[in-house]
N, C-alpha and C positions, 0 to 999 in steps of 0.2 A: 503252760508253755507249750505251745505246740510243736509236738514232737513225731513220729508217723505213728501212724496206733500197730502198727505190725511188726514193730520194733523189739520188746519181749516176748510176740508169739510164734516168730518166724524165722527170726535171725540167732537164738541162742543158740540153738542145734548146731547151729552150723560153725562159732565160732571161736572151736573147741580148733576146726583147721583151717579158719580165714587164710587163707594169704596174703602177707603183708603186703605194701606195696612194693612197685622196682627200689623205694630212693631202700629200705631199709637190708640193703643186700651189704650196703657199705659197712653195714652196724659189725658182722662179725670179722672186719675189719681196720675200721679205726677206733680204739678206744673209747674216744670219745663219742663216737656217734655217727651215725649219718649227715652227707652237707646235702644239702635238699636246694640243687636249682631247680628243680618245681618240685611242687605237694600237692600232697590231695587238698580240695577243699575243706574246711573245720568241721561243715556241717556233717558231711561221710565220713571223716573219721570220726565223730561225738555218736550219727546213729550206728553207724555200721561194724564200728570197730570200739569202743571204749566206750558204748550201752549196754548192746548183750555180753558184758563179759562182768558188770555191773548182774545184769537179770544172773549168770552163772554162778552166781555167791552168791545170792536173794533165792534162788533156786535149791540150792547147799543147805541156808542157814534154815530153810521155812521145814526141810525133809529134816535134818539132821535138830535145829530147836539150840537148845543151854551142850549137844553131845557136839558143836561142829566144832573141825578142828581143820585148817589152813595149813599148811608146809610147816607141819609138827606142833602148832599153836592151838591151846586150847582156847579157841577165844574167848568164855565167855570163865575161865581160868585165868583171864591176863593183866588184870587191873587195869582193864581201860573205862578209864571216870568221864570219858565223853561216848562212849559207846552205841548207850539203849539208845540217845540222838537222834545217832552216824543211824543205825539201822530204821529208823521210825520212818525219816526224810526217803532214805533211799526204798525202804519197802510201801511212800504211799508215790513215790513217781512210779512203781508199778502198780500200783491201782488204778492213779490217775489215768495212762497215759494206753489204760485195758477199757475197751469194748465194753461196756456193760452188759451188751448182749450175747459174748465171749463167757465160755465156764467159765473158764478159769479168772475171771473179774470175779464172781464169788467165791473164789477156793482162797483166792488174794485174800482180799474183804476176811475173809475167817483166822486166817492164817495170822492178819495184822491182828485180832482181836483176841487172839491166843498170845501172840510173842507180845504185845502189848500187858497183857497179863504177866505175861510169864516176868517182864522185865522192874516193872512199875518200882515192885524194891529194891533193883540196884541202884550204887555209887553213879550222878550223871549228874558231873558237873559245867555249867559257861559255856565253853561251844556245845557243849549235850545238849543243855537246856534249851539257848536256839535254834538248834536242827529242830529237837524233837518240837517246842511251838508252832514253829515253820510249817511242820511236815501238818500238826492238825487244824490248823488254819488253811492246809490245799487239801485237807479231806473235806473241811469245812467247806468252802466254796466248793468242791463236785460234789455236796449235798449224800456225802457217806460215813462225817465222820461220827452219827452212830451207830452204822452198822460196822465202823472198826472200830468201836471202843467203847469196851462196856460201859455204862453208864455209875456203877464203881471205882474201874481205873479213872475213871477222865475225874472224880471229884479228887483220888489223890495226886493226878497228874496238875491241876491245878495249884494243890500246893507245891508241890515239887517244883514246878517250872516259873521259879522264878527266882527275877533277878536279885532279890532281899537276901540271897545264900550263896552272893559275890559280894556285897555294895550293904553299907551300914545306910542301915535308911538314913539316921538321924543329920549326916554333913554328906552321905553322898559320895566316901570315901572304898577306893577299892579294900581288899581287906586280902593283903600279900597277894596280888598280884600286877602283873606289867603294866603300862599304863592302854595299851592296847586291846586290855576287855571293858575302859568304858564303853568302844562300840560295839562289847558284846553285851551289856547290860542297856543301853539303847537298847535292843534291837529285841530284847527278850520283852522289855513296858511294854516296845506299842504293840509284840504280838499278843500281849495280851491283854491290852485297849482294842485289838481288831477282832481278838474270840470273843469281849467285851468283861474278861473277868477283871479288871477294870478301871478307869478314863482313863483319858489321856496326860494328866499332868508330872506321872514320875514321869512315862519318856519323852515329855519337855523337857522337862527335867532335869532330865541324865542328857539332852541331847546338847541340855546348854552348858550340865557338868562335864562332856564332852570335850565340844567347843574350845571352852574355857582350859580346857587343862590341855591339849593341841596347843593353844597359842601362847600361852603360859612356857614349856617345855618345846616349845619350835623354835623360842629366839627370833630373833629376825627376816630368817634363811628359812623357816617354813617346813622342816622335817622334822618328825614331835623324837626327844629323847625319849629312847625306851628305857630309862631310867627317869627318876625324879631329879632332876636337872645335874647329874653325875656325869652326863659327856657318854653316853653308850649311842651312836649312830650306825643301826645295821639297817638288813630288810625290813624289818618292823620299820624302823623312822620312814623309809620312803612306801611299802605298803598300807599303812594305816591309812591316809587321807582315804584312800584306793579302796579299801575296809569300808572307812566309813560313808563315804558315795555308794557301793552298793547298797549298801541298807538303811539311805534315802531313798533308791532308786524302788526298793521293796517293797517303800512304806506308804511310798505314793506323794512323797513329802522333797519340797521346793530343794537344791541345794542354793546355799549364798556367794556371790560372787567370791567371796573368804574363803570360800568352801572350794572351791572353782578352783580362785590362785596357788590356794595350797596343792592340791591337786596338777595342776598343770609345773610347780616346781620336779614335781616330782618325771612326767612324761621330759621334762627339759632333762631331768638324768638319767632315764632309762632310751631316749633317742639314740642317742651319740654310740650306746650300750649292744642294738641293736646286729642278729646276725641271721648267716646261710642253715646255722642248728639248730632253732629253738633254746641254746644255751640261756641260763639267765644269772641272779650272784654266784658270787664264787667269792666272797667271802660273808660274816654272821654266823648265826648259831642258823641250823633248820633252810638248810638249803635244798641246793640236789634238786631232787621233781618241784618241790617248791619255791627252791628258789629262779624258776622257771614259773611257776602259778602265781608268782608274786608278779612280776610285769603282764601277764597273762589280766589277771582281775585290775590292775592298774590302769592297764590301758585301754577292754575294754571298757571301766567308768569313766573314761577320757571323751572316748568316743561316742557313748551313749549323753550326757553331758554336752557338748559341741566345745569340748576342749579344744582338738586335735582340727588341724586345717583338713578339707576334703585331699589330699598327697597323704601330711599325716596318716591317713583313718585308714587308707587304700593298703598304706604299708603298717599300721598296727596291728590289719586283718591278716596281711601276709605275713606277719611275724607268728600271733595269733596263731595260723592253719599252721607253719610248725611247731608252734609247743605243744599239738594235739599228736601232730605226728609222731615226733619225737616220743610223748609219751608210753606206746604204745610200742613203737621201735625201737626204745633204746631203756625203759623206765618197765616195762610190763615182762615178765619173765613166764611165759605160758609152762616150761616145768610146771614153774611152781603155784601158777593160779593167779598169781600177784601180783601184783608193784613189786621192785625189788629194791629195798633201802638198803639194805643189812646182808647181804651172802652172793657170793663169787666177789669174792674182796672189795667190795662197798662195805659204804660205816657212816654209820648218823649219829645225832645230841641223842642222848638219853633218852630226851622226853619226844625224842619220834624212836623210841623203840622196836622191835618186833614184836612186844607185847601187843603194840598197837596195828597190827597185823590187817586186822578186819574193817579195821574204822579207816585207816589212814583208806584202800578204795576205794571206799564209802564217800568221804568226806573229796577225795582228788575229783571224784567221777562226779561227782555234784558243781564244783568249779568248771568244770570244763560242760555239766549239762546249762548250768546258767548264765555261762557267761556266752558258751552259743546260740543261747535262744537270742542274746541280746542284738548279737553279729546279724543273724538272721534276720529279724526284727527291722533292722537298721540298713533292711534287704541285699544283703551279701549271700545269703544263702542261699546253696553249693554256688555261688561263688569261685573261678580259680583265683589265687592269688595273683598280684599285682606283678607281670614279668619282666617290671620296669625296674624288680622289688632291689635288684641284684644292682643295680647302676647307679640306684640309691641312693645303698650302703658306702657306697664309695666315694659318695658326693659329704658323708657325711666330716663332718670336723675330726682332725688328726689331733687332738686335747681338748678337753674337755676340763675346767674344773667346778667344781660343786662345795660348794661351803656350807659347813651348817654349825659353826660357832666359830666364832672369836674372841681371845680375850687371853681370861686364865687360863685357860685351856684351846688350843687354833683343833677344830675338828675339821677336815674335808679330805674330797674321795677325788683323785685325776686319773682321768678314764683318758687310756693311748692308743689311736685305732693301728697299730700296725699293717703295715697292705702291704701285703709280700709280696714279690713280684711271682706274675701270672696263678699265682694261689690268691686265696682268704684273706681279707687284712686278719691279725689275734689284736682280742679286746686286752686291753693286760690293762688293770687297774689297780689301784696306791691307794691304799683305804686308813687315812687318819683318823681312828673312830673310839676308839680305847681305852672308855673309862666304865668306872661301877661297879659293883658289887658282883661275881654268878661267873663271869665271863674273861678276864682281863690276861689270862696267863694260858688260856685257849687259844692256838695256832690259829683259828680261822679272827682270830681279832689282836692279832699280832697286825702290826704299820709294817707290812713287806707288800711285796707285786703279787698280784695275784692274775691267773692266767689259767683257763680250762686247757688238760692237758702238757700245761708246762708248769706251768708254779704252782699246785691247788695247797692243800688242805686237812688234816688230819681231824676232824670231830671230837669235842672232849679232850684233844691231849699237849702238852703242854713241853713237848720236847725243842731245844729252840731253834727250830724248822728260819735259815736265814737272817737272825737273831742274835746277837753275841748273848752274853752273859755272864758276867761275874760276879765271880766266888772271890766273898771274903775271909781274912784271917780264922774267922769267927763262924766261917760256916755260911754265912747269910752269904744268899743269889740275890743279887739285880740284874732286872734289866728293863732296858726303853721300851714303856711300856707306853704307859696312860699320861705322860705330863708334858703330851707338845707344847712348843711355842711357838711364835713370830715365825711362824714358816709362810714362806714362801717358797711360790715357784714362775720359772724364769724360762718361756719356750723359745725357740730359734729355729727354725724351719724344720726338720726331725729327731732336733735334741733338746729335752727337757731335764731339766737341772730342779730339784726340790730340796731347799732347806728345812730343816726348823732343830730347834734346841730343845735339852729339856733341865733343867737346873735339879730338877729330882729324880730319883728310879725308881722304880717300883720294887717292891720287896717281898719276893713271893713267897706265898706259902698258906697266906690266908686270904678269904674268899672273893674283900673288897682290896683294892691297890693301897699298899702302904707304902708312906712316901720315904724318903730316904735321901737325906741328902750328900751323903759321904764321897757318891759318885755326878756328876755332870754327866752332861752328852753331847755335842755338836753332831748331828746325823744328814749328810749329803748322800742325794743319792743322783745320776745321770744316766737318764736313761735315751734309748739310739736305738735306730731300726738294727736287730739281731743282740745285740749289745744292755743289758743291766748291772749296773755297779752301783754299790753306796759306801759310805765314809764313815765310817762311824768316830769321832776323837774322845775321849774318858779321859776328865778331869776331876783327879784323885783329890778331897780333904787330904787338906797335912794332916801324917799320921796314921793315914789308913792304906793295909797293905792290901794289895790280890793275891791271890791263893793260885788262879786260872778261870782263863777264860774258854768259856768253849760256845761251838751254833754250832747244828745239822742242815742238810741242802739232802732231805729225800725227793726223790725226781721219777720219773717213769722211763727216763733215758739205761739202757743196759752198757753192759762191759765198758764199768766205770773201769778205768783206773787212774790211782792217786800217788803222787810225786810231791814229796814237801807240801806245797799248798794249793798241786796242781792238778784235778782230777780232768781227762777228757772221758767221754765215752764211743763206744763205734757203735751203738743205731737209737736213737732217738732223735727230737726237736732239739735237747738240749747238747751240745757239742762240746762244752765246758764249763768248769765249773776252781774259780781263783779265788787264792785268798790269802792276801799276804798278812802276818802277825803270827803266824797259828800253818801247825802242821797235822797234815788229812790224812787218812786213811778213809778205805769206802769195801762196800761190800752187796754182793747181792740178797735183796731180796725177792725171797717167796711167801706171796701171798702173807707175812706177817700182819696180823690184830692191827699193832699199834700201828703200823704207816698205809692203811689204806682211804684212803676219798672217798668221796662219795660216788664218782664214779667208775672208783675200781683199785686196782691193789698198784701200791709201786712199787719202780724195779729196780732202783739201787738207793743207800742211801752214804752219805760224806757224812763225815762227822772229824770236828775238826777241833783242838784244843792246843794252851797253849800253858806255861812258866810263867807269870809274872811275877819280876823282882824289881821292877821300877819303881821311881816315887814319880814318876811324872805323866805326862802323859800317855794316854793307852789307844796307840791307832789301831783298827784292824778293818778292813776291806778287805770283800770281797768283787765279785764280777761273774753275771752269768750269759755264756753266750750262745746263742740258740739259733737254728735254721730260721 
């Protein structure tokens, strides 16, 4: 992987005072971060800004070792189960890219050896196993493995870096892991083969298992269900085939027409969502900066495997350059010396908690390193992004419907591009993708509209954001979450109508959805420029009584004033929130943890509730008006 050999040697000391590009100036004014009318070439951002920051962290690690602290976190006491592998591959890049005649090369080899000895007994699971195995292969190919790792530690690593630690060897089933880990297992087995630790049979069998599993749970539409057929389709459902493709690229193995076809499905979902800011997924778990690198990984793999047209390849590179710039301009916090997913109003899910701060910096950095290397090899090194990118965005379809599953339950994503006069298009997504245990009650999986800076979610939070919640007389809470069927999307010019029904409601409180037929619902969305309206008509089984109905709207607008069911805002993109059937009140939010999105704290909370004495249908309607 060719990088500038002076990378870690001459710019690391300058990184702390490196001036960000002109576009970053908007980051302090727009909570969404900068809008890039133009952007630096991806390679310049990666080599000149991202990699020097990685070098600073690695220098700090080599100096402090087990005592290393990053923004208040003692990284070796924080229970990051992938950390040894991420450290191993980060340091491997440092060694491989430092000239042999530079005194630091020997210093880095000695440091690697010491840290490998120090961490060999630490917990290092799944992704950490993959990263460490890849690091060892890099070192062996560079001819320095024996210098970097002692014989005793290497023997221990041969035992620990094994796919059998998270896959049952008899039937090749995952041990309590979601299906995207099949690709990790395949990669580990292939790396063990490349390292000479086992033959190719396990990697071939695991690749077959990976593709069989993908085939079984992706169905006719080619997107992986993150559960074993329970119907949850999120970021991973789109990213997984990109991860598989990258692992094939790394292993030097061909991608079959079937794999390329699945990859194209993910591309077709992503292209209508591209934008000038480098923003990615806005729904599901582990989004934020990872919602953006998901686009980066899929589009880069598609470019490498010639799944994109020539024009699409140029536009994918233009977007990738924006994703890289956004990482440094928006996600990286110089005061923390780290990517920021957790502070200053931001919140992510527990899986990516701050205890993983060092590992997140290293793994994100690696994603930019290897995708940038692919773009460089494709001829884009230091090339400016296509100046026609913005005009190309304007020609994208205004309405896209992506189906994930049909049948007993429907799963789909509706993507709209609302072109605002004189401004950028606002990408609005309506994900109806909620099923399976673990996430169904969390707002990032609600079947509600999402749009960066306008309508966002709170990770791991279950308050009724834009979703009516029924409390029955016996205290049970029901929500229209997981049982959508007979979904239909009708579009005419700029107006889109989405309808579906749920014959059962999700009784809240359990890890997995619990079907409750005491209430059913018919839902209608109407979306048009500046207006989103939802109507729910709930039908109750005879004898069932509803105690209360409530919903909430946490927004980024300010100066909220509520009167009855009408809320107006004095400032912000949302100008009004109107509710029929409930009474509302609003209050300002002051960086409250319960109402922090992945990008920053929400500003106002409107809560609506109403007692329901009627025995017949209950109708709740809300409308969001926005600029």
